PyMOL Python script that loads the backbone (N, CA, C, O; Angstrom):
from pymol import cmd

cmd.read_pdbstr("""\
ATOM      1  N   UNK A   1      -3.060  -6.592   7.156  1.00  0.00           N
ATOM      2  CA  UNK A   1      -2.560  -6.354   5.850  1.00  0.00           C
ATOM      3  C   UNK A   1      -1.287  -6.979   5.927  1.00  0.00           C
ATOM      4  O   UNK A   1      -0.806  -7.063   7.057  1.00  0.00           O
ATOM      5  N   UNK A   2      -0.579  -7.474   4.892  1.00  0.00           N
ATOM      6  CA  UNK A   2       1.003  -8.204   5.002  1.00  0.00           C
ATOM      7  C   UNK A   2       1.767  -7.083   3.853  1.00  0.00           C
ATOM      8  O   UNK A   2       1.512  -6.630   2.737  1.00  0.00           O
ATOM      9  N   UNK A   3       2.926  -6.956   4.961  1.00  0.00           N
ATOM     10  CA  UNK A   3       3.782  -6.140   3.587  1.00  0.00           C
ATOM     11  C   UNK A   3       5.298  -6.194   4.126  1.00  0.00           C
ATOM     12  O   UNK A   3       5.724  -5.707   5.174  1.00  0.00           O
ATOM     13  N   UNK A   4       6.041  -6.950   3.088  1.00  0.00           N
ATOM     14  CA  UNK A   4       7.437  -7.363   3.255  1.00  0.00           C
ATOM     15  C   UNK A   4       7.616  -8.231   4.640  1.00  0.00           C
ATOM     16  O   UNK A   4       8.512  -7.974   5.444  1.00  0.00           O
ATOM     17  N   UNK A   5       6.674  -9.272   4.824  1.00  0.00           N
ATOM     18  CA  UNK A   5       6.982 -10.236   5.722  1.00  0.00           C
ATOM     19  C   UNK A   5       6.443 -10.069   6.918  1.00  0.00           C
ATOM     20  O   UNK A   5       6.430 -10.920   7.807  1.00  0.00           O
ATOM     21  N   UNK A   6       5.820  -8.574   6.996  1.00  0.00           N
ATOM     22  CA  UNK A   6       4.933  -8.202   8.246  1.00  0.00           C
ATOM     23  C   UNK A   6       3.858  -8.305   8.049  1.00  0.00           C
ATOM     24  O   UNK A   6       3.353  -8.470   6.938  1.00  0.00           O
ATOM     25  N   UNK A   7       3.167  -8.210   9.313  1.00  0.00           N
ATOM     26  CA  UNK A   7       1.523  -8.275   9.298  1.00  0.00           C
ATOM     27  C   UNK A   7       1.447  -7.089   9.961  1.00  0.00           C
ATOM     28  O   UNK A   7       2.308  -6.885  10.817  1.00  0.00           O
ATOM     29  N   UNK A   8       0.286  -5.933   9.687  1.00  0.00           N
ATOM     30  CA  UNK A   8      -0.307  -4.464  10.278  1.00  0.00           C
ATOM     31  C   UNK A   8      -1.672  -4.609   9.913  1.00  0.00           C
ATOM     32  O   UNK A   8      -2.246  -4.972   8.886  1.00  0.00           O
ATOM     33  N   UNK A   9      -2.098  -4.157  11.241  1.00  0.00           N
ATOM     34  CA  UNK A   9      -3.396  -3.727  11.668  1.00  0.00           C
ATOM     35  C   UNK A   9      -3.827  -2.762  11.019  1.00  0.00           C
ATOM     36  O   UNK A   9      -3.405  -1.653  11.348  1.00  0.00           O
ATOM     37  N   UNK A  10      -4.856  -2.866   9.830  1.00  0.00           N
ATOM     38  CA  UNK A  10      -5.233  -1.784   8.884  1.00  0.00           C
ATOM     39  C   UNK A  10      -6.881  -1.801   9.034  1.00  0.00           C
ATOM     40  O   UNK A  10      -7.533  -2.832   9.201  1.00  0.00           O
ATOM     41  N   UNK A  11      -7.349  -0.668   8.957  1.00  0.00           N
ATOM     42  CA  UNK A  11      -8.818  -0.258   8.754  1.00  0.00           C
ATOM     43  C   UNK A  11      -9.339  -0.330   7.747  1.00  0.00           C
ATOM     44  O   UNK A  11      -9.021   0.664   7.095  1.00  0.00           O
ATOM     45  N   UNK A  12     -10.253  -1.213   6.982  1.00  0.00           N
ATOM     46  CA  UNK A  12     -10.292  -0.942   5.730  1.00  0.00           C
ATOM     47  C   UNK A  12     -11.925  -1.092   5.524  1.00  0.00           C
ATOM     48  O   UNK A  12     -12.591  -1.002   6.555  1.00  0.00           O
ATOM     49  N   UNK A  13     -12.339  -1.222   4.790  1.00  0.00           N
ATOM     50  CA  UNK A  13     -14.032  -0.976   3.987  1.00  0.00           C
ATOM     51  C   UNK A  13     -13.802  -0.919   2.906  1.00  0.00           C
ATOM     52  O   UNK A  13     -13.574   0.235   2.544  1.00  0.00           O
ATOM     53  N   UNK A  14     -13.728  -1.841   1.949  1.00  0.00           N
ATOM     54  CA  UNK A  14     -13.940  -1.900   0.595  1.00  0.00           C
ATOM     55  C   UNK A  14     -14.910  -2.903  -0.149  1.00  0.00           C
ATOM     56  O   UNK A  14     -14.975  -4.032   0.336  1.00  0.00           O
ATOM     57  N   UNK A  15     -15.721  -2.608  -1.343  1.00  0.00           N
ATOM     58  CA  UNK A  15     -16.196  -3.801  -1.795  1.00  0.00           C
ATOM     59  C   UNK A  15     -15.878  -3.842  -3.213  1.00  0.00           C
ATOM     60  O   UNK A  15     -16.769  -4.050  -4.036  1.00  0.00           O
ATOM     61  N   UNK A  16     -14.450  -3.625  -3.617  1.00  0.00           N
ATOM     62  CA  UNK A  16     -13.853  -3.999  -5.067  1.00  0.00           C
ATOM     63  C   UNK A  16     -12.403  -4.074  -4.933  1.00  0.00           C
ATOM     64  O   UNK A  16     -11.894  -3.409  -4.030  1.00  0.00           O
ATOM     65  N   UNK A  17     -11.594  -4.840  -5.753  1.00  0.00           N
ATOM     66  CA  UNK A  17     -10.099  -5.073  -5.675  1.00  0.00           C
ATOM     67  C   UNK A  17      -9.421  -4.808  -6.649  1.00  0.00           C
ATOM     68  O   UNK A  17     -10.111  -4.969  -7.655  1.00  0.00           O
ATOM     69  N   UNK A  18      -8.304  -4.445  -6.916  1.00  0.00           N
ATOM     70  CA  UNK A  18      -7.552  -4.645  -8.149  1.00  0.00           C
ATOM     71  C   UNK A  18      -7.080  -6.225  -8.104  1.00  0.00           C
ATOM     72  O   UNK A  18      -6.647  -6.853  -7.138  1.00  0.00           O
ATOM     73  N   UNK A  19      -7.282  -6.621  -9.323  1.00  0.00           N
ATOM     74  CA  UNK A  19      -7.161  -7.869  -9.874  1.00  0.00           C
ATOM     75  C   UNK A  19      -4.946  -7.686 -10.118  1.00  0.00           C
ATOM     76  O   UNK A  19      -4.485  -6.801 -10.838  1.00  0.00           O
ATOM     77  N   UNK A  20      -4.239  -8.466  -9.533  1.00  0.00           N
ATOM     78  CA  UNK A  20      -3.068  -8.094  -9.392  1.00  0.00           C
ATOM     79  C   UNK A  20      -2.234  -8.882 -10.839  1.00  0.00           C
ATOM     80  O   UNK A  20      -1.027  -9.111 -10.925  1.00  0.00           O
ATOM     81  N   UNK A  21      -3.450  -9.226 -12.016  1.00  0.00           N
ATOM     82  CA  UNK A  21      -2.873 -10.103 -13.138  1.00  0.00           C
ATOM     83  C   UNK A  21      -2.849  -8.474 -13.938  1.00  0.00           C
ATOM     84  O   UNK A  21      -2.065  -8.190 -14.843  1.00  0.00           O
ATOM     85  N   UNK A  22      -3.795  -7.618 -13.418  1.00  0.00           N
ATOM     86  CA  UNK A  22      -4.018  -6.563 -14.684  1.00  0.00           C
ATOM     87  C   UNK A  22      -2.883  -5.600 -14.219  1.00  0.00           C
ATOM     88  O   UNK A  22      -2.878  -4.526 -14.820  1.00  0.00           O
ATOM     89  N   UNK A  23      -2.101  -5.738 -13.449  1.00  0.00           N
ATOM     90  CA  UNK A  23      -0.876  -4.981 -13.333  1.00  0.00           C
ATOM     91  C   UNK A  23       0.421  -5.154 -14.123  1.00  0.00           C
ATOM     92  O   UNK A  23       1.414  -4.456 -14.324  1.00  0.00           O
ATOM     93  N   UNK A  24      -0.048  -6.532 -14.536  1.00  0.00           N
ATOM     94  CA  UNK A  24       1.405  -6.540 -15.739  1.00  0.00           C
ATOM     95  C   UNK A  24       1.710  -5.741 -16.625  1.00  0.00           C
ATOM     96  O   UNK A  24       0.686  -5.262 -17.114  1.00  0.00           O
ATOM     97  N   UNK A  25       2.694  -5.325 -17.115  1.00  0.00           N
ATOM     98  CA  UNK A  25       2.863  -4.375 -17.879  1.00  0.00           C
ATOM     99  C   UNK A  25       2.826  -2.838 -17.893  1.00  0.00           C
ATOM    100  O   UNK A  25       3.141  -1.958 -18.695  1.00  0.00           O
ATOM    101  N   UNK A  26       2.296  -2.900 -16.641  1.00  0.00           N
ATOM    102  CA  UNK A  26       2.051  -1.320 -16.253  1.00  0.00           C
ATOM    103  C   UNK A  26       3.289  -0.371 -15.910  1.00  0.00           C
ATOM    104  O   UNK A  26       3.498   0.812 -16.176  1.00  0.00           O
ATOM    105  N   UNK A  27       4.151  -1.486 -15.106  1.00  0.00           N
ATOM    106  CA  UNK A  27       5.387  -0.773 -14.062  1.00  0.00           C
ATOM    107  C   UNK A  27       4.789  -0.876 -12.983  1.00  0.00           C
ATOM    108  O   UNK A  27       5.598  -0.436 -12.166  1.00  0.00           O
ATOM    109  N   UNK A  28       3.570  -1.281 -12.261  1.00  0.00           N
ATOM    110  CA  UNK A  28       3.034  -1.462 -10.896  1.00  0.00           C
ATOM    111  C   UNK A  28       3.598  -2.404 -10.311  1.00  0.00           C
ATOM    112  O   UNK A  28       4.437  -2.854 -11.092  1.00  0.00           O
ATOM    113  N   UNK A  29       3.606  -3.062  -9.183  1.00  0.00           N
ATOM    114  CA  UNK A  29       4.010  -3.998  -8.754  1.00  0.00           C
ATOM    115  C   UNK A  29       2.965  -4.097  -7.668  1.00  0.00           C
ATOM    116  O   UNK A  29       2.385  -3.064  -7.336  1.00  0.00           O
ATOM    117  N   UNK A  30       2.650  -5.328  -7.040  1.00  0.00           N
ATOM    118  CA  UNK A  30       2.182  -5.670  -5.440  1.00  0.00           C
ATOM    119  C   UNK A  30       2.869  -5.232  -4.526  1.00  0.00           C
ATOM    120  O   UNK A  30       4.020  -5.568  -4.804  1.00  0.00           O
ATOM    121  N   UNK A  31       2.867  -4.607  -3.470  1.00  0.00           N
ATOM    122  CA  UNK A  31       3.524  -4.428  -2.304  1.00  0.00           C
ATOM    123  C   UNK A  31       2.579  -4.565  -0.831  1.00  0.00           C
ATOM    124  O   UNK A  31       3.009  -4.419   0.313  1.00  0.00           O
ATOM    125  N   UNK A  32       1.529  -4.808  -1.140  1.00  0.00           N
ATOM    126  CA  UNK A  32       0.727  -4.879   0.240  1.00  0.00           C
ATOM    127  C   UNK A  32      -0.393  -5.729  -0.141  1.00  0.00           C
ATOM    128  O   UNK A  32      -1.121  -5.565  -1.120  1.00  0.00           O
ATOM    129  N   UNK A  33      -0.467  -6.807   0.878  1.00  0.00           N
ATOM    130  CA  UNK A  33      -1.511  -8.174   0.535  1.00  0.00           C
ATOM    131  C   UNK A  33      -2.509  -8.025   1.737  1.00  0.00           C
ATOM    132  O   UNK A  33      -2.157  -7.904   2.910  1.00  0.00           O
ATOM    133  N   UNK A  34      -3.670  -8.049   1.330  1.00  0.00           N
ATOM    134  CA  UNK A  34      -5.051  -8.668   2.763  1.00  0.00           C
ATOM    135  C   UNK A  34      -4.480  -9.837   3.333  1.00  0.00           C
ATOM    136  O   UNK A  34      -4.356 -10.780   2.552  1.00  0.00           O
ATOM    137  N   UNK A  35      -4.097 -10.008   4.520  1.00  0.00           N
ATOM    138  CA  UNK A  35      -4.012 -11.046   5.134  1.00  0.00           C
ATOM    139  C   UNK A  35      -4.870 -12.044   5.238  1.00  0.00           C
ATOM    140  O   UNK A  35      -4.591 -13.237   5.111  1.00  0.00           O
ATOM    141  N   UNK A  36      -6.199 -11.461   5.529  1.00  0.00           N
ATOM    142  CA  UNK A  36      -7.635 -12.221   5.577  1.00  0.00           C
ATOM    143  C   UNK A  36      -8.267 -12.667   4.397  1.00  0.00           C
ATOM    144  O   UNK A  36      -8.839 -13.752   4.501  1.00  0.00           O
ATOM    145  N   UNK A  37      -8.319 -11.969   3.041  1.00  0.00           N
ATOM    146  CA  UNK A  37      -8.885 -12.536   1.978  1.00  0.00           C
ATOM    147  C   UNK A  37      -7.941 -12.621   0.823  1.00  0.00           C
ATOM    148  O   UNK A  37      -8.450 -12.818  -0.280  1.00  0.00           O
ATOM    149  N   UNK A  38      -6.443 -12.484   0.920  1.00  0.00           N
ATOM    150  CA  UNK A  38      -5.501 -12.048   0.088  1.00  0.00           C
ATOM    151  C   UNK A  38      -5.635 -11.367  -0.803  1.00  0.00           C
ATOM    152  O   UNK A  38      -5.074 -11.709  -1.844  1.00  0.00           O
ATOM    153  N   UNK A  39      -6.548  -9.933  -0.783  1.00  0.00           N
ATOM    154  CA  UNK A  39      -6.336  -9.245  -2.296  1.00  0.00           C
ATOM    155  C   UNK A  39      -5.724  -8.478  -1.926  1.00  0.00           C
ATOM    156  O   UNK A  39      -5.328  -8.417  -0.762  1.00  0.00           O
ATOM    157  N   UNK A  40      -5.371  -7.355  -3.162  1.00  0.00           N
ATOM    158  CA  UNK A  40      -4.054  -6.441  -3.651  1.00  0.00           C
ATOM    159  C   UNK A  40      -4.580  -5.150  -2.587  1.00  0.00           C
ATOM    160  O   UNK A  40      -5.620  -4.545  -2.847  1.00  0.00           O
ATOM    161  N   UNK A  41      -3.757  -4.813  -1.394  1.00  0.00           N
ATOM    162  CA  UNK A  41      -4.108  -3.717  -0.724  1.00  0.00           C
ATOM    163  C   UNK A  41      -2.831  -2.026  -1.094  1.00  0.00           C
ATOM    164  O   UNK A  41      -2.872  -0.855  -0.716  1.00  0.00           O
ATOM    165  N   UNK A  42      -1.970  -2.743  -1.897  1.00  0.00           N
ATOM    166  CA  UNK A  42      -1.174  -1.882  -2.008  1.00  0.00           C
ATOM    167  C   UNK A  42      -0.277  -1.984  -3.443  1.00  0.00           C
ATOM    168  O   UNK A  42      -0.187  -3.044  -4.061  1.00  0.00           O
ATOM    169  N   UNK A  43       0.403  -0.670  -3.902  1.00  0.00           N
ATOM    170  CA  UNK A  43       1.015  -1.300  -5.262  1.00  0.00           C
ATOM    171  C   UNK A  43       1.830   0.391  -5.167  1.00  0.00           C
ATOM    172  O   UNK A  43       1.514   1.453  -4.631  1.00  0.00           O
ATOM    173  N   UNK A  44       3.118  -0.123  -6.080  1.00  0.00           N
ATOM    174  CA  UNK A  44       4.092   1.087  -6.257  1.00  0.00           C
ATOM    175  C   UNK A  44       4.320   0.656  -7.614  1.00  0.00           C
ATOM    176  O   UNK A  44       4.127  -0.451  -8.117  1.00  0.00           O
ATOM    177  N   UNK A  45       4.787   1.777  -8.146  1.00  0.00           N
ATOM    178  CA  UNK A  45       5.600   2.339  -9.685  1.00  0.00           C
ATOM    179  C   UNK A  45       7.276   1.764  -9.686  1.00  0.00           C
ATOM    180  O   UNK A  45       7.935   2.064  -8.690  1.00  0.00           O
ATOM    181  N   UNK A  46       7.785   1.158 -10.505  1.00  0.00           N
ATOM    182  CA  UNK A  46       9.057   0.421 -10.394  1.00  0.00           C
ATOM    183  C   UNK A  46       9.841   1.665 -10.840  1.00  0.00           C
ATOM    184  O   UNK A  46      10.923   1.817 -10.272  1.00  0.00           O
ATOM    185  N   UNK A  47       9.512   2.519 -11.691  1.00  0.00           N
ATOM    186  CA  UNK A  47      10.119   3.781 -11.912  1.00  0.00           C
ATOM    187  C   UNK A  47       9.738   5.279 -11.591  1.00  0.00           C
ATOM    188  O   UNK A  47      10.638   6.117 -11.530  1.00  0.00           O
ATOM    189  N   UNK A  48       8.702   5.555 -11.429  1.00  0.00           N
ATOM    190  CA  UNK A  48       8.002   6.545 -10.767  1.00  0.00           C
ATOM    191  C   UNK A  48       7.469   6.568  -9.478  1.00  0.00           C
ATOM    192  O   UNK A  48       6.970   5.559  -8.981  1.00  0.00           O
ATOM    193  N   UNK A  49       7.543   7.794  -8.812  1.00  0.00           N
ATOM    194  CA  UNK A  49       7.522   7.991  -7.534  1.00  0.00           C
ATOM    195  C   UNK A  49       5.789   8.005  -7.019  1.00  0.00           C
ATOM    196  O   UNK A  49       5.126   8.913  -6.517  1.00  0.00           O
ATOM    197  N   UNK A  50       5.529   7.001  -7.282  1.00  0.00           N
ATOM    198  CA  UNK A  50       4.255   6.718  -7.116  1.00  0.00           C
ATOM    199  C   UNK A  50       3.783   5.481  -6.339  1.00  0.00           C
ATOM    200  O   UNK A  50       4.028   4.408  -6.891  1.00  0.00           O
ATOM    201  N   UNK A  51       3.137   5.437  -5.136  1.00  0.00           N
ATOM    202  CA  UNK A  51       2.538   4.214  -4.793  1.00  0.00           C
ATOM    203  C   UNK A  51       0.979   4.747  -4.032  1.00  0.00           C
ATOM    204  O   UNK A  51       0.722   5.896  -3.671  1.00  0.00           O
ATOM    205  N   UNK A  52       0.108   3.575  -3.932  1.00  0.00           N
ATOM    206  CA  UNK A  52      -1.090   3.689  -3.400  1.00  0.00           C
ATOM    207  C   UNK A  52      -1.190   2.276  -2.546  1.00  0.00           C
ATOM    208  O   UNK A  52      -0.525   1.247  -2.658  1.00  0.00           O
ATOM    209  N   UNK A  53      -2.160   2.580  -1.745  1.00  0.00           N
ATOM    210  CA  UNK A  53      -2.765   1.529  -0.338  1.00  0.00           C
ATOM    211  C   UNK A  53      -4.157   1.660  -0.878  1.00  0.00           C
ATOM    212  O   UNK A  53      -4.544   2.501  -1.690  1.00  0.00           O
ATOM    213  N   UNK A  54      -5.043   0.447  -0.157  1.00  0.00           N
ATOM    214  CA  UNK A  54      -6.579   0.717  -0.393  1.00  0.00           C
ATOM    215  C   UNK A  54      -6.494   0.265   0.995  1.00  0.00           C
ATOM    216  O   UNK A  54      -6.322  -0.952   1.068  1.00  0.00           O
ATOM    217  N   UNK A  55      -6.563   0.890   2.153  1.00  0.00           N
ATOM    218  CA  UNK A  55      -7.018   1.006   3.302  1.00  0.00           C
ATOM    219  C   UNK A  55      -6.592   2.419   3.809  1.00  0.00           C
ATOM    220  O   UNK A  55      -6.119   3.210   2.994  1.00  0.00           O
ATOM    221  N   UNK A  56      -6.745   2.788   5.178  1.00  0.00           N
ATOM    222  CA  UNK A  56      -6.472   3.870   5.686  1.00  0.00           C
ATOM    223  C   UNK A  56      -5.497   3.764   6.605  1.00  0.00           C
ATOM    224  O   UNK A  56      -5.743   3.063   7.587  1.00  0.00           O
ATOM    225  N   UNK A  57      -4.320   4.355   6.514  1.00  0.00           N
ATOM    226  CA  UNK A  57      -3.122   4.333   6.951  1.00  0.00           C
ATOM    227  C   UNK A  57      -3.159   4.976   8.266  1.00  0.00           C
ATOM    228  O   UNK A  57      -2.755   4.573   9.357  1.00  0.00           O
ATOM    229  N   UNK A  58      -3.863   6.309   7.839  1.00  0.00           N
ATOM    230  CA  UNK A  58      -4.309   7.279   9.378  1.00  0.00           C
ATOM    231  C   UNK A  58      -5.606   6.565  10.102  1.00  0.00           C
ATOM    232  O   UNK A  58      -6.246   7.353  10.799  1.00  0.00           O
ATOM    233  N   UNK A  59      -5.874   5.850  10.082  1.00  0.00           N
ATOM    234  CA  UNK A  59      -7.005   5.486  11.062  1.00  0.00           C
ATOM    235  C   UNK A  59      -6.296   5.093  12.083  1.00  0.00           C
ATOM    236  O   UNK A  59      -6.755   5.651  13.079  1.00  0.00           O
ATOM    237  N   UNK A  60      -5.352   4.374  12.374  1.00  0.00           N
ATOM    238  CA  UNK A  60      -4.734   3.912  13.465  1.00  0.00           C
ATOM    239  C   UNK A  60      -5.581   2.714  14.314  1.00  0.00           C
ATOM    240  O   UNK A  60      -5.702   2.614  15.535  1.00  0.00           O
ATOM    241  N   UNK A  61      -6.052   1.956  13.392  1.00  0.00           N
ATOM    242  CA  UNK A  61      -6.401   0.628  14.387  1.00  0.00           C
ATOM    243  C   UNK A  61      -5.373  -0.088  15.169  1.00  0.00           C
ATOM    244  O   UNK A  61      -5.521  -0.561  16.295  1.00  0.00           O
ATOM    245  N   UNK A  62      -4.026  -0.113  14.234  1.00  0.00           N
ATOM    246  CA  UNK A  62      -3.051  -0.373  15.219  1.00  0.00           C
ATOM    247  C   UNK A  62      -2.155   0.575  16.163  1.00  0.00           C
ATOM    248  O   UNK A  62      -2.491   1.757  16.240  1.00  0.00           O
ATOM    249  N   UNK A  63      -1.272   0.222  16.732  1.00  0.00           N
ATOM    250  CA  UNK A  63      -0.455   1.599  17.339  1.00  0.00           C
ATOM    251  C   UNK A  63       0.324   2.228  16.474  1.00  0.00           C
ATOM    252  O   UNK A  63       1.552   2.168  16.530  1.00  0.00           O
ATOM    253  N   UNK A  64      -0.274   2.833  15.668  1.00  0.00           N
ATOM    254  CA  UNK A  64       0.311   3.866  13.916  1.00  0.00           C
ATOM    255  C   UNK A  64       1.132   3.171  13.449  1.00  0.00           C
ATOM    256  O   UNK A  64       2.280   3.581  13.277  1.00  0.00           O
ATOM    257  N   UNK A  65       0.665   1.684  13.058  1.00  0.00           N
ATOM    258  CA  UNK A  65       1.154   0.563  12.475  1.00  0.00           C
ATOM    259  C   UNK A  65       1.933   1.113  11.507  1.00  0.00           C
ATOM    260  O   UNK A  65       3.148   0.969  11.372  1.00  0.00           O
ATOM    261  N   UNK A  66       0.725   2.138  10.430  1.00  0.00           N
ATOM    262  CA  UNK A  66       1.486   2.460   8.969  1.00  0.00           C
ATOM    263  C   UNK A  66       1.779   3.431   8.466  1.00  0.00           C
ATOM    264  O   UNK A  66       1.825   3.787   7.288  1.00  0.00           O
ATOM    265  N   UNK A  67       2.093   4.117   9.824  1.00  0.00           N
ATOM    266  CA  UNK A  67       2.602   5.749   9.702  1.00  0.00           C
ATOM    267  C   UNK A  67       4.031   5.841   8.299  1.00  0.00           C
ATOM    268  O   UNK A  67       4.150   6.667   7.394  1.00  0.00           O
ATOM    269  N   UNK A  68       4.641   5.008   8.538  1.00  0.00           N
ATOM    270  CA  UNK A  68       5.852   4.469   7.524  1.00  0.00           C
ATOM    271  C   UNK A  68       5.464   5.144   6.049  1.00  0.00           C
ATOM    272  O   UNK A  68       6.241   5.787   5.344  1.00  0.00           O
ATOM    273  N   UNK A  69       4.229   4.873   5.791  1.00  0.00           N
ATOM    274  CA  UNK A  69       3.420   5.501   4.159  1.00  0.00           C
ATOM    275  C   UNK A  69       4.273   7.086   4.507  1.00  0.00           C
ATOM    276  O   UNK A  69       5.272   7.370   3.847  1.00  0.00           O
ATOM    277  N   UNK A  70       3.928   7.713   5.227  1.00  0.00           N
ATOM    278  CA  UNK A  70       3.409   9.324   5.085  1.00  0.00           C
ATOM    279  C   UNK A  70       4.886   9.574   5.191  1.00  0.00           C
ATOM    280  O   UNK A  70       5.399  10.190   4.256  1.00  0.00           O
ATOM    281  N   UNK A  71       5.701   9.162   6.260  1.00  0.00           N
ATOM    282  CA  UNK A  71       7.653   9.051   6.112  1.00  0.00           C
ATOM    283  C   UNK A  71       8.143   8.881   4.470  1.00  0.00           C
ATOM    284  O   UNK A  71       9.014   9.604   3.987  1.00  0.00           O
ATOM    285  N   UNK A  72       7.494   7.894   3.761  1.00  0.00           N
ATOM    286  CA  UNK A  72       7.679   7.778   2.653  1.00  0.00           C
ATOM    287  C   UNK A  72       7.062   8.317   1.466  1.00  0.00           C
ATOM    288  O   UNK A  72       7.430   7.961   0.347  1.00  0.00           O
ATOM    289  N   UNK A  73       6.098   9.197   1.662  1.00  0.00           N
ATOM    290  CA  UNK A  73       5.225  10.353   0.736  1.00  0.00           C
ATOM    291  C   UNK A  73       6.126  11.547   1.068  1.00  0.00           C
ATOM    292  O   UNK A  73       6.652  12.054   0.077  1.00  0.00           O
ATOM    293  N   UNK A  74       6.366  12.010   2.051  1.00  0.00           N
ATOM    294  CA  UNK A  74       7.525  13.028   2.431  1.00  0.00           C
ATOM    295  C   UNK A  74       8.969  12.793   1.999  1.00  0.00           C
ATOM    296  O   UNK A  74       9.769  13.723   2.099  1.00  0.00           O
ATOM    297  N   UNK A  75       9.261  11.890   1.637  1.00  0.00           N
ATOM    298  CA  UNK A  75      10.183  11.542   1.177  1.00  0.00           C
ATOM    299  C   UNK A  75      10.558  11.871  -0.411  1.00  0.00           C
ATOM    300  O   UNK A  75      11.511  12.453  -0.928  1.00  0.00           O
ATOM    301  N   UNK A  76       9.485  11.294  -0.893  1.00  0.00           N
ATOM    302  CA  UNK A  76       9.112  12.010  -2.651  1.00  0.00           C
ATOM    303  C   UNK A  76       8.913  13.051  -2.679  1.00  0.00           C
ATOM    304  O   UNK A  76       9.409  13.728  -3.580  1.00  0.00           O
ATOM    305  N   UNK A  77       8.259  13.509  -1.895  1.00  0.00           N
ATOM    306  CA  UNK A  77       8.194  15.304  -1.929  1.00  0.00           C
ATOM    307  C   UNK A  77       9.370  15.825  -2.001  1.00  0.00           C
ATOM    308  O   UNK A  77       9.676  16.500  -2.984  1.00  0.00           O
ATOM    309  N   UNK A  78      10.459  15.550  -0.718  1.00  0.00           N
ATOM    310  CA  UNK A  78      11.206  16.077  -0.597  1.00  0.00           C
ATOM    311  C   UNK A  78      12.380  15.801  -2.079  1.00  0.00           C
ATOM    312  O   UNK A  78      12.996  16.703  -2.646  1.00  0.00           O
ATOM    313  N   UNK A  79      12.421  14.591  -2.371  1.00  0.00           N
ATOM    314  CA  UNK A  79      13.272  14.282  -3.891  1.00  0.00           C
ATOM    315  C   UNK A  79      13.102  15.170  -4.501  1.00  0.00           C
ATOM    316  O   UNK A  79      14.098  15.824  -4.811  1.00  0.00           O
ATOM    317  N   UNK A  80      11.587  15.679  -5.028  1.00  0.00           N
ATOM    318  CA  UNK A  80      11.675  16.674  -6.202  1.00  0.00           C
ATOM    319  C   UNK A  80      11.430  17.784  -5.803  1.00  0.00           C
ATOM    320  O   UNK A  80      10.443  18.281  -6.346  1.00  0.00           O
ATOM    321  N   UNK A  81      12.049  18.551  -4.882  1.00  0.00           N
ATOM    322  CA  UNK A  81      12.543  19.875  -4.663  1.00  0.00           C
ATOM    323  C   UNK A  81      12.981  20.288  -5.721  1.00  0.00           C
ATOM    324  O   UNK A  81      13.466  21.418  -5.789  1.00  0.00           O
TER     325      UNK A  81
END
""", "prot")
cmd.dss("prot")
cmd.show_as("cartoon", "prot")
cmd.util.cbc("prot")
cmd.orient("prot")
């Protein structure tokens, strides 16, 4: 999976994908792209504290490559206290 010009090893198993064109006008933007097939793997909202990924960041297929997502989630929670 590619995020901010870096490739991460992720665990995924899905048979569907979001069409990036369908995000137009929603406030959502693509943040992660599958390096193998080019499918959308993550998105975030420009104004709301919302993000999503379509892989398993907790699975640790790489050396805990995507644990930053959990840090980002905690920051969102702390900002809403």
